[in-house]
C-alpha positions as CSV (number, residue, x, y, z in Angstrom):
1,X,-7.9,24.6,2.2
2,X,-8.6,28.2,2.4
3,X,-7.8,30.1,5.6
4,X,-10.5,31.2,7.8
5,X,-11.2,35.1,7.3
6,X,-10.5,37.1,10.6
7,X,-13.8,38.9,11.0
8,X,-14.3,41.2,13.8
9,X,-17.6,41.8,15.1
10,X,-18.0,45.7,15.3
11,X,-21.8,45.6,16.7
12,X,-21.4,48.0,19.7
13,X,-23.4,45.6,22.0
14,X,-22.6,47.8,25.0
15,X,-24.7,50.4,23.6
16,X,-27.5,48.2,22.8
17,X,-27.6,47.1,26.2
18,X,-27.5,50.9,27.6
19,X,-30.2,51.8,25.2
20,X,-32.4,48.8,26.4
21,X,-31.9,49.9,30.1
22,X,-32.7,53.5,29.3
23,X,-35.9,52.5,27.2
24,X,-37.2,50.6,30.1
25,X,-36.5,53.6,32.4
26,X,-38.2,56.1,30.1
27,X,-41.2,53.6,29.8
28,X,-41.6,53.6,33.5
29,X,-41.4,57.1,33.6
30,X,-44.1,57.6,31.1
31,X,-46.6,54.7,32.3
32,X,-45.9,54.9,36.1
33,X,-47.4,57.7,37.9
34,X,-44.7,57.6,40.8
35,X,-41.9,57.9,38.1
36,X,-44.0,60.8,36.3
37,X,-43.9,62.6,39.8
38,X,-40.4,62.0,40.4
39,X,-39.2,63.0,37.0
40,X,-41.0,66.1,37.0
41,X,-39.6,67.0,40.5
42,X,-36.0,66.1,39.5
43,X,-36.3,67.7,35.9
44,X,-36.3,71.2,37.9
45,X,-32.6,70.3,39.0
46,X,-31.6,69.9,35.3
47,X,-31.0,73.4,34.4
48,X,-29.0,73.8,37.7
49,X,-26.8,70.7,36.7
50,X,-26.3,72.0,33.2
51,X,-25.8,75.6,34.3
52,X,-23.1,74.6,37.0
53,X,-21.3,72.3,34.4
54,X,-21.1,74.5,31.5
55,X,-20.2,77.6,33.7
56,X,-17.5,76.0,35.5
57,X,-16.1,74.2,32.1
58,X,-16.0,77.6,30.2
59,X,-14.1,79.2,33.5
60,X,-11.9,76.0,33.8
61,X,-11.0,76.1,30.3
62,X,-9.9,80.0,30.2
63,X,-8.0,79.4,33.4
64,X,-6.2,76.0,32.2
65,X,-5.3,78.0,28.9
66,X,-3.8,80.7,31.0
67,X,-1.8,78.2,33.0
68,X,-0.6,76.4,30.1
69,X,0.7,79.5,28.2
70,X,2.3,80.4,31.6
71,X,4.3,77.0,31.7
72,X,5.6,78.1,28.2
73,X,6.8,81.6,29.3
74,X,10.5,82.7,29.1
75,X,10.1,84.0,32.8
76,X,10.9,80.9,35.1
77,X,8.5,82.4,37.8
78,X,5.8,81.8,35.8
79,X,6.8,78.4,34.5
80,X,7.3,77.3,38.1
81,X,3.9,79.0,39.2
82,X,2.1,76.9,36.5
83,X,3.9,73.8,37.7
84,X,2.9,74.5,41.3
85,X,-0.8,75.2,40.4
86,X,-1.2,72.0,38.2
87,X,0.5,69.7,40.8
88,X,-1.4,71.3,43.8
89,X,-5.0,71.1,42.4
90,X,-4.4,67.8,40.4
91,X,-3.9,66.3,44.0
92,X,-6.8,67.6,45.8
93,X,-9.8,65.7,45.4
94,X,-12.8,67.7,44.1
95,X,-15.0,67.2,47.2
96,X,-12.4,68.5,49.5
97,X,-11.9,71.5,47.2
98,X,-15.6,72.2,47.2
99,X,-15.6,72.4,51.1
100,X,-12.4,74.3,51.0
101,X,-13.7,76.9,48.6
102,X,-17.1,77.1,50.1
103,X,-16.2,77.4,53.8
104,X,-12.5,78.8,53.9
105,X,-12.0,80.3,50.6
106,X,-15.2,82.3,49.9
107,X,-14.9,84.0,53.3
108,X,-11.2,85.0,52.7
109,X,-11.7,86.3,49.4
110,X,-14.5,88.5,50.8
111,X,-12.1,89.9,53.4
112,X,-9.5,90.5,50.8
113,X,-12.0,92.4,48.5
114,X,-13.1,94.5,51.4
115,X,-9.3,95.3,52.3
116,X,-8.4,96.1,48.7
117,X,-11.4,98.3,48.2
118,X,-11.5,99.9,51.6
119,X,-11.2,103.5,50.4
120,X,-14.0,103.5,48.1
121,X,-16.2,101.6,50.6
122,X,-15.5,104.2,53.2
123,X,-16.3,106.8,50.7
124,X,-19.6,105.2,50.1
125,X,-19.0,104.4,46.7
126,X,-19.1,100.7,47.0
127,X,-20.9,98.4,49.5
128,X,-19.3,96.0,52.0
129,X,-19.2,92.7,50.5
130,X,-20.6,90.1,52.9
131,X,-19.7,86.2,52.8
132,X,-23.4,85.5,52.1
133,X,-23.6,87.4,48.9
134,X,-21.1,84.8,47.5
135,X,-23.7,82.2,47.1
136,X,-23.2,78.4,47.5
137,X,-24.0,77.9,43.8
138,X,-21.1,80.1,42.5
139,X,-18.8,78.8,45.3
140,X,-19.4,75.4,43.7
141,X,-18.9,76.8,40.3
142,X,-15.6,78.2,41.2
143,X,-14.5,75.1,43.1
144,X,-15.1,72.8,40.1
145,X,-13.3,75.5,37.8
146,X,-10.3,75.4,39.9
147,X,-10.1,71.6,40.1
148,X,-10.7,71.1,36.7
149,X,-8.3,73.9,35.4
150,X,-5.3,72.2,36.3
151,X,-6.1,68.9,34.2
152,X,-7.2,71.2,31.1
153,X,-4.1,73.0,31.5
154,X,-2.3,69.9,30.8
155,X,-4.6,69.0,27.9
156,X,-3.5,72.5,26.3
157,X,0.1,72.2,27.2
158,X,0.2,68.6,25.3
159,X,-1.9,70.2,22.3
160,X,0.5,73.1,22.0
161,X,3.7,70.7,22.1
162,X,2.4,69.0,19.3
163,X,2.5,72.0,17.0
164,X,5.8,71.7,14.8
165,X,9.0,73.9,15.8
166,X,9.6,74.4,12.2
167,X,6.1,76.2,11.7
168,X,6.8,78.4,14.9
169,X,10.2,79.2,13.5
170,X,8.8,80.0,9.8
171,X,6.3,82.5,11.5
172,X,9.2,84.2,13.4
173,X,11.2,84.7,10.2
174,X,7.9,86.3,8.6
175,X,8.1,88.5,11.5
176,X,4.9,87.6,13.3
177,X,4.6,88.7,16.8
178,X,4.3,86.2,19.7
179,X,0.5,86.9,19.8
180,X,0.0,86.5,16.1
181,X,2.0,83.3,16.1
182,X,-0.2,81.9,18.8
183,X,-3.4,83.2,17.2
184,X,-2.7,82.2,13.7
185,X,-0.4,79.2,14.1
186,X,-0.2,77.6,17.4
187,X,-3.9,77.4,18.5
188,X,-5.7,76.3,15.3
189,X,-3.7,73.3,15.0
190,X,-3.4,72.6,18.7
191,X,-7.4,72.8,18.9
192,X,-7.4,69.6,16.7
193,X,-5.6,67.6,19.2
194,X,-7.1,69.4,22.2
195,X,-10.9,69.0,21.5
196,X,-11.5,65.4,22.1
197,X,-9.8,65.3,25.4
198,X,-11.6,68.6,26.4
199,X,-15.0,66.9,25.7
200,X,-13.9,63.9,27.8
201,X,-13.4,66.4,30.6
202,X,-16.6,67.8,30.0
203,X,-18.4,64.5,30.3
204,X,-16.3,63.8,33.8
205,X,-17.4,67.5,34.9
206,X,-21.1,66.4,34.6
207,X,-20.6,63.5,36.8
208,X,-18.5,65.4,39.1
209,X,-21.4,68.2,39.2
210,X,-23.4,65.9,41.6
211,X,-20.9,66.6,44.3
212,X,-22.3,70.0,44.5
213,X,-25.3,68.5,46.2
214,X,-23.2,68.4,49.5
215,X,-23.4,72.3,49.6
216,X,-27.2,72.2,49.3
217,X,-27.3,73.3,45.5
218,X,-30.6,72.2,44.0
219,X,-29.3,70.2,41.3
220,X,-30.5,66.6,40.1
221,X,-28.9,64.8,43.0
222,X,-29.9,67.0,45.7
223,X,-33.6,67.1,44.6
224,X,-33.4,63.3,44.3
225,X,-31.9,63.2,47.7
226,X,-34.8,65.2,49.3
227,X,-37.6,63.7,47.5
228,X,-36.3,60.0,48.4
229,X,-36.1,61.3,52.1
230,X,-39.4,62.5,52.2
231,X,-41.2,59.7,50.1
232,X,-39.0,56.8,51.1
233,X,-38.9,55.9,47.2
234,X,-35.2,55.4,47.2
235,X,-35.2,52.6,44.4
236,X,-37.6,54.7,41.9
237,X,-35.8,58.2,42.5
238,X,-32.4,57.0,42.1
239,X,-33.3,55.2,39.0
240,X,-34.4,58.5,37.7
241,X,-31.4,60.2,38.9
242,X,-29.1,57.7,37.2
243,X,-31.3,57.6,34.0
244,X,-30.8,61.6,33.8
245,X,-27.1,61.5,34.1
246,X,-26.9,58.5,31.8
247,X,-28.7,60.5,29.0
248,X,-26.5,63.5,29.5
249,X,-23.1,61.8,29.6
250,X,-23.7,59.0,26.9
251,X,-25.1,61.6,24.3
252,X,-22.4,63.8,24.9
253,X,-19.9,61.1,24.7
254,X,-21.3,59.8,21.5
255,X,-21.1,63.2,19.8
256,X,-17.3,63.3,21.0
257,X,-16.8,60.1,19.2
258,X,-18.5,61.3,16.2
259,X,-16.4,64.3,16.2
260,X,-13.2,62.5,16.7
261,X,-14.0,60.2,13.6
262,X,-14.5,63.3,11.7
263,X,-11.5,64.7,12.6
264,X,-9.7,61.2,11.6
265,X,-11.4,61.1,8.2
266,X,-10.2,64.8,7.5
267,X,-6.7,63.8,8.4
268,X,-6.8,60.9,6.0
269,X,-7.7,63.1,3.2
């Protein structure tokens, strides 16, 4: 008697279910006038959502890289600061940090700016900064950047640690400077390990960008909140809100999975 073959069904049924739900919602938006009106209103916040997300992600990646590099410094004060930064901001919820940056951090930064540049301001070369000049949109971007930079710093740290010490020592023997070793040896190899988790952080940031609505930023969630409160079409409105976020996050997740599969194929060749 031949043993039964252990076949694994690789059909992505979860994806098929998501696509069916998305198609139903899309059909409602095409065929139903109420859904059309809601989608038209909420689409005005799409660019704001994407702008906040990608601006914050780029800034968070830059800060995270600096914090990660500080963790490898030969100076203990920089290593301690790196660990302090990561542990503090990983432990503060994004929503709390949004409120703190918006209503505490921003006014204090404006005061610091005016104090540091007091002489040029008094000389008439620069204008006195006011808190209202620091818009809520940029306060939200700064808060998301600081929050996510702590997590991204750990991603960079793990990727850099994956690079073999033998290669770094060989580069030292060849006389490469620290910057050359980082630019030519460490970063190119680390990026192969770093890019997939960075993509996951970007997906998470798209979802967390909805929190900026608490500051009145006119993103998808805020426009949905205002529209539903005025029209009392809560069911239809939040269906469209969920659909928009679903399209953004799912499409990006699928791109990340395809990229990971591409990297694995290259590693096997």
